N, C-alpha and C positions, 0 to 999 in steps of 0.2 A: 504493500500500500504506500509506504514511504517512497519507494523507488518510483512509483507511478506519479506521485505529486511532484517529485523533483524533475522528472523528465519534462513535465509541463512547465515548471518554474524556470528551467534553463532553456526553454524555447525549442526543444527538440521536436515536439509534436506540433504539426501545423494546425492552423485555425480554419482550414477549409479542406475539402468541401463541407457542406452543412453537417454531414454525419460526424465529422471530426469535432464540431462544436460540442455535440452531446458527449462524445467520447472524452474530450478534454475535461468536461464538467465532472464526469464519472471518475476520471483519474485524479482530478483535483481533490475530490472528497477523501482521497487516500491520506490526507494530512492527519486524520483521526487514527491512523495506524499506531501513532505514538500513544494515544489514549488506550488502545487495546493492549499495547506493550506494558503500560503502567499497571493496568488491571491484572494482567497475567503475572507480572512480576510480584505485585502485592499478594496475589493468591499463592504463588509458589513459595515466596520467601516466608510468609506468615506460616504456611504449612510446615516448612522445614523447622522454623523456630518452635512451633508448638510441639512437634514430634520429638524435639531434642531438649525440651525445657528441663527435664530431670537429669540430664547428662552431667558428667563431671567436667567436661571440657566444652560447655555450651558456647561461650564467647570465642574461645580459641578456634574451635572447629568451624564455626560459622565464618569468622573473619578470614581465616587462612584459606578456606576453600573459595571464598569470594575473591580474595587477592589473586589466587592462582588462576581463576577463571577470567578475571577482568583485566588486571594490570598488564600482563605481557603484551597483548594485542593493542590495548589502548595506548600505552606509552611508546610502543614501536611506531604506531601510526602518527602520534603527535610529533615525536622526534624526527621521523623520516620526512614528514611534511614541512617541519620547521627548517630542515636542511635543504631539501630539494627545491622548494618554492623560490627562494632567492636566486638559485642558480638559473631559473627559467625567466627571471625578470628581463634579461637582455633580449630574449627572443619574444617574450610575451609580456610586455609592460602592463597589460591589462590586469595581470595577477596582483599588482601592487595594491589595487583597491580592495583585495580580499585577504591581504596579509595582516595579521593582528599586530598590535603594538607590543613592546617588550612586556608591559604589565598584562597585556592580553594573553600572551603566551604563558605567563605565570599563572593566570587564572585557569588555563587548561591543565597545567601540571598539578594544581591543588584542587581541582574539581569545583570551583566556584564560578565557572564561566557562564552558568545559567543565570547568574545575577549580574556579572560584569558586562556581558554583551548588551543587554537592554539598557542598563543604567549608565554605561560609560562609552562604549564604542558604537552603539546604535546600528550595528550591522553584523550579520551572522558570520561573516568571514569564511575562510576556506574550510574550517572544521565546524561550521555552524550546527550541523545535525547532532553533534556530540553534547549539546546542552542537556538532552534528556539523561545522559549518563551522569551529569552533575546532580540532577534531581535524584537519581537512583542512589548515588554514593551518600548523599546527605540523608536520605531515608535509611540507608543501612547503618549509619552512625547512631541514629536515635531509636529505631524501631526494635532492635533486639533487646535493649534494656527495658523498653516499655513492655514487651511481651513477657520478659522474665520476671518483672516486678509486679505486674498486674494480675490479680486472681482471675481465673478463667471466666467466672460468671460475670465479671465486669468488662472484659476485653472487648466484647462486641459493642458496648456503650462507648468505649474509648474511640472505636472506629467511627461510630455515628456522630460523636462529638467532633472528631477531626474533620469529617465531611462537612459538618455545619460551619466550622471555623473557616474552612477553605472557601465555602460559598459566600460567607459574609465578607471575607477579605477581598474577594473578586468584586463584589458590589461596591465596596469602599474604594477600591482603586480604579474601577471602571467609570465611576460617576463623574469625576472632575474633567478629565480630557484624555488625550491619546496615550494611554498606558498599556496598549494591547500587548506589546512584546513582553513586558515584565509579567503580565498576567499569564501569558502562554508558558513562560519558562521558569518562573520562580517555584521553589519547592512548596512554599506555603499555599499558593493558589492552585497547585496541582495535587495537593495531598489527598483530596477526596477521591481521585481516580485510583491511587495506590491503596487507599484504605477500603474502597469498595471491593477490591480483590481480596484484601485481608479479611473483610467481613465474611465473604463467601468461604474462605478457608476455615474460619472459626465455625461457621454453620455446618460445614461438611463433617466436623468432628463431634457433633452433638445432635442426636436424633430428634430431640424436641424442637430446637430452632430450625433444623434442616427441613422438617415437614412443613413448617410455616413458610420458610423461604421458597421451597419448591411450589407451594400452593400459590404464592403471590408473584412468582417470577415471571410468568407469562403476562399478567396484567401490567406489571412494572415495565417489562420490555416493550409492550404495546404503547403505553403512555409515553415512554421515553422516545421511541422511534417516531411517533406522531409529533411530539414536541420538536424533535430535531427537524422533521420535515417542514413544520410550520415556520420555524426560524429561517430555514433555507428559502422557502417560497414566499411566505407572507412577509417575513422580516427582511427579505432580499439579501440574505447573507450566504448564499450558495458559494459565492466567490470571495468571501471575506470572513474574517472572524470579528464581527462587529460586536455591539453592546450585548445583544441577546446571547450570542455564542460565548462571549467572555464571561458572562454571569451564570445564568441557569444552564446554558448550553453544555458546558463542560461537565456539569453534574449529570445531565441527561445522557451524554456519551458514556460516562462512568457507569451509570445504572444499566444501560443497554449492554455494554460489553461485559459487565459483571454477570449478567444473566447468561450470556453466551458461554463464558468461561465455566460457569457452574454446570450448564447443560453438557458441555464437553467432558467435564470431569465425571459427572454422574453416568454418562453413556460410555465411558472408557471401558473397553473390553467386553461390551455387551453384544457386539455384532450388529448394532442398529445402523440405520442409514447415516446418521451423523458420525457415529464411530468409524464406519467404513470410509466416509469422506475424509475425516481427519487423519486416517492412516494411508491415504493415497501417497505413493512413494515420492512424488515431486514435492508435496507439502512437507513430508518428513525431511526431505533433503534440505529444503529452504529453512526448516526449523533448526536443523543441525548447524547450518552455516550462517544463520541469520545475523548473529553478532558481527561476524566479519563483513558480511554484505552491508550492514548498516554503517559500520565504521569506514569502510573503504569507498563506498559508492560516491560520497560527496566530492572528494578530490578527483576521482575518475571523471565524473560528469563535468566538473569545472574545467579540468584540463582539456577535455574534448571541446567544450564550448569555446574556450580561449583559442584553441588551434583552428577551429573551422567556422567560427561565427561570421566571418566576412565572406564565406562562400555563398554563391547565389542560391544554392539548393538548401542551405541550412534553415530548417523550420518551414520550408516552402514546398518541397517535393514530398508528396505523400508516400511514394514507393521508397525513396531513400530514407525518409523518416522512420518508416516501419523497420527497415533493415538496421538503422542506427539504434533504435530502441532495443531491438533484439541483441545487437552487439554489446551495448552498454550494460544490459542486464546480465548477459553471459560473461562479460569481462569482470563485473563486480562479483559474480558467483565464483568464477574461476580463481580470482585473486583470494577470495575468502577460503576456498577449498585448499589452496596451496598453503596459505597462512595457517590454517587449522592443522594441517599435517606437519609442517616444518616448525612453526613457532609455538602454537598453542598446545598441541598434543603432549610434548614433553613436560610441560607444566601441569597439564590436566592429570597426568599419571601420578603426580605427587600428591594429589588430593586424597589418595588412599591413606596417607600418613596422618591425616587429620579426620578420620572417621569419628562419628559420634560414639562416645564411651558412656554407656548407660550405667548409672549408679547401682551398686550391688546392695541388696537389702540387708539391713542391720537388725539385730534382735529388737523386738518391740515394734516392728513395722516401720521404722524410720529408714529412709533411703540415704545412703552415703552421699555427702556433698550438698544436701538440701538444707 
């Protein structure tokens, strides 16, 4: 979904014939793929934390496994881009406009670029899509302690409270004037999307709440999707993230995607139509390499645009554009696959050293380490 919206954003997809206008609109809606990513991440991370809460190495296991999964690829991409881009300035001076400042690069290294970009540089730059990873890392810093300290019966209320706080914060920031970018990228205003996934993970582990959530999931999904449609059509925000999208819209996306993630989890292994669809090999392949595709595709698309934007066929020829789209998607996937095998896999094999160690029972029913 994110690939689709960026192919439109970089002008690869032509705006004619008329059929392409509708296709571009459909591809543009792919920006909400990040919302689906946040919900899925909140669901998976919260599930991991809940299942390991009684372990003796709760924090160490979680953080070390996250470091081994995320850091090698992330820092390789950041450092490589920081070195390679200036070397291309002489042949492609256009890239200067997308090169961060020194403090901007520092924000990437310490994962606060999701705040720095909208507040200071006001432009996404060459690694702009990585803002979502800043949100993720800040969520990882706070949520494990919250799950560990909060009694299970109260944790779902923490999620609902966080969702409310995010919604109120967006209304507060959206009201005065053009603050769309900070609303899109700040952790505070996107917290509801992550916590919607977390709420579903909590419900999945408690039969009582799960039965209620299952009962109301279809009505919630229906209301959310109708609301999203009204914002796009009646609110005229199909091609923008205007006031309605910035405020209630993000919460509606969170609710809709949370229902989809819940249904996928409940249907897993059942052999249902949804289960078979989610097990289609091409989807599983993209799932396996999605992190690399997400990290690498931005520079790949930008370098392509820089190299060929002055060509007469760029964004004009339908036939060439389709070939280019196929090539750029394939190139992003190919780079991600090579990266996974050469760079990421050696670190991923080290994750076994940080498996969760469950506490052994002590006399009197107490668990060691609790």
